[in-house]
N, C-alpha and C positions, 0 to 999 in steps of 0.2 A: 654271141648273141645272148642276151639278158635271160631269155626263158630256159637256157640251158645251163646256166650259173645255178651254184649252190646257194640256197636260201637259208638263213639262219634267222632263227625266231628267238627272241629273248621276251619272256612273260614273267610280270610281277604280279602276284597272287596274294591279296590281303585277305586271310581267312578269318571268317566270322568268330567271335569269342566261342569258346566251347565246342568248335567244328574242326578243329586241327586233327584230331586223330581220324575221324571220319574221312576227310579229305585225303590224308596220308594212305588209309587202307585203300581207297579208290585209285588213287595215283598207282598203286602197284600193279592193278591190272592195267591201267593205261599205259604204263612203261612197258610193260611186259608185250602189249599187243601193238604198240606203236615201233618199238624197236624190231619186230617181225615184219614191219612193211617194206617192200622192196626198196621203196625211195628214201628210207630213212638212214641217216648216215651218224645220228648221235641224238640222244636224250639222255638229259641229266637233270635232276631235281636238286636244287640247293635251299639250304634253311637259312633265314639271316640269323647272325649270332646276336644281334641286339633287339631284334623284335621275332620271336619264335613264331608269330602269326603271320610271316611274311615268307613266302615261297619263292624263288626264282627258278623258272624254266628254262633251260637252254638246249634248243633242239637244232638239228641241221638235216635239211632233204636236199636231194640230189638235185631237185629243179623245181620250178612253180608247180609243175603237173603233180610232182610227187606230195609237195604241200597240199594242193588242192584235194588230192586222193585222201591224204589224212585227215582233212577237217571234213569231208565227206563221208568218211569210214563210219561204220555202226557204232564202233567202241568209242568213236570221239562224240558222235552225236549223242549218244545214249549216257556213257560216264561223265564226259567234260560238261557238254552242255545241259544234258538233263539232271544230274545229280550233284556235280560240283560247282557249277557257276552259281546257283542258287545259295550256296554256303559261303561265297565270297562277300567281304564288303566292297572289295575295288580290284579290279583287273586291267591290269596296261598290257600292250603288246607291242613291241617293235619288230618289223621285219626287217632284214638287212642282207647286204651282199657284202663279201669280205673284200677289202683293197688290198691290191697287193703292189709294194713299191720295190721296183728292182733298180 
């Protein structure tokens, strides 16, 4: 059943010039609180080698309900939506399910 399948989130954030340190400092708290969520399986942040202001977030949640709980959490709404998103030039998000070939 799809709702019980793990959901992987790939997010690409392009941070506005001069705002990278602020975003990274906010992300420390986001990562700490997100990885403490019951439904979170993984939360990694990567930085582009060629464009320092580009961050890639790689997150995995137990299922759609866990992802919804994350997005509705106080820390996501306050830190990501309220403080980080205004500091971004662009934000792309891809939700995916892993394909398994046997």
